[in-house]
N, C-alpha and C positions, 0 to 999 in steps of 0.2 A: 636267596638263590640256593637251589639244591645242587650239591656237588657230590659226585660219586667217584670212587677210586676203584679201578680194575687193575689189580696187581698181577705180575707174572714175569717170567724171564723173556718170553716171546723170542725164543731162539730156535727157529725163526717164527715170525708172525704167520699164523695159518688162517685158512678160511674159517675154521672153527672159532678162532679168536675173533675174527672180524664179525662173525655172526653174533657173538656175545656183545661185542662193542656196539653193533647196530641196535640190538635189543635194549642195551643199557642206555643208549643215547636218547631214547624216547622217554626214559624215566627221570632224567636229570637235566639241569640247565647247563652244567659243565661236567664233562667226563674226563677225569685224569687217568691216563694209562700209566700206572706205576711200573717202571722198568727196573726190575730187581738186578742189582749188580752181581750178587751171589757168586763170588769167586770159587766156591767149592764145586759148582757145577761145571766149570771150565767151558764156557760158552763157545760155540763155533764162530759167532759173529761178535764183534766188539760192541761195547755199550753204544758208542756213537753210531755204528751201523744199525743196531736194533732201533734206536731212537729215530734215526732218519727213515727207516722202513715204516715205522708206525706213523710218523708224520705224513709221509707221502701217501700211504694207503688211506689215511683218515681225512684228507682234505675234501674229497668229494662227499664223503659221508657226513661230514660236518655241515657242508653247504646244503645237503639234502634234508637233514634233520633239524637244522637251525641250532644244534647243540655245539657249544665250543668243546673241541676234543684236543687235549694236549698230552704230550709225553713228558713224564717226569721221572728221571732216574732216582733210585733210592737204595740205601744200604743199611737202613736202620729197621727197627721193628715196624711192622705194618701199621700198628696203631699210631706210632709216632709219625709215620709218613702221612696217615690220614689227618693228623693234627696239622702237619706242615702245610698241607694243601687245602685245609678247611673242609674236608669231606665229612659228611654225616652218614654216608652209606658206603660200605665196601661191597663191590660186586664180585661174585665168584661164579665161574662156569662149572657145571657138573656134566660128566660124561657117563659115569657108571656108579654102581653102589660102592665100589672101592673108593671113588672120589669122595662120596658122601661121608664115609667113616673118618677120613683124614680131615675133611672140612669141618665136620661136627666138632672135632677136638679143637681145631683152630678157632672156631667161633667161641667156644667156651673160654679159651685162654684170652682171646681178644676182649670178650665181655668182662672178664675179671679185671682187665687193665683199664677199660673204659666202657661203662654201661650205656653211654650216650650214642655210641656208634653202632648202627645196625648193619647186619650182613644180609644181603639178598642173593639168593642162588638163582641162576638162569640156566636153562638147558638149551644147548645149541640145537638147531634143526636136526632132525633124525639123520639126514645125509651127512652131517658134519660131526656127529657125536664121537666117532671112533678116531678122529684125527688127533694125533699127539705129535708135538714138535720132535720129540725123541725119535719116533718112528719115521717121520718125514726125513729127518737127517740121515737115518740109517738107510732108507730106501734110496735117497739121492746119492749117498756115499757109494752104494753098491751099483750105481748106474741105472736105477729104476726111474720110472716116470712119476713125478710128484705133481704134475700139472692139475690134478683133481683136488689137491690139498692146499695149494698156495696160489697166490696171484701170479700172473706172468712175470712181473718184476722180481718177485722173490724167487721164483723158479730160476730166473737168470742168475740171481745172486748165488743160489745154491750150486748151479752149474759152474759158475766162476770159481767157487771154493773147491769143488770136487773134481772139476774137469781135468786139471793137471794130474791128479792122482789116478783118475780113471784112464787117462791116456798112457801113463807109465805102466799100468797093469796090463795093457794090451800088447806091449812090446815084448 
C-alpha cells in the first residue's frame, strides 16, 4: 500500500490545500493529512477544529478518488511523523520560487535523516497558487470576502471567528 503524508498547519484549510490533496489522492492508496500542532505559530483555529475541517472537507473527495484520506495531528519531526503513519512519500505543495528554496532545504534535511522517504512536489492549479492561509486570515479579519479562497463551510468558520471583532469595530 502506498501511503503519502501531506503536512501543514492548515489554519485554515484553503482551496489551494484541497487542490493539492486532490492531486495527491490519485498518487497514493492512503493520504494522511499531517496537521502540525506548531504552538509557535499561534493558530487561529484549535487543533480539533482544524482536524474536523479537514475530515469534513475530505469525505467527498475520498469517495470520489477511492483513496482513504485521514487527518493525523503531529508535533514531532516530519520524518518521525512519516514513520508513525507508515508513509513512503511526503507531499509538498509549491506556490512560488520562494517556496522551493525553503522546501529544497527541508528535503535535504529529511533525506539526511531517512533516505527511504521520498518527497514529491505538487503545484496547485494556477488559480489557486497565490492562496496562503496567512493572507486568507488577514483578509477575513479585515472584513474582506474570502469565498474565492476557502469552502463555504470554512468561510462560515472564519466569519464566526472574526464576526464579533468586526461588529465591535463598526460601533
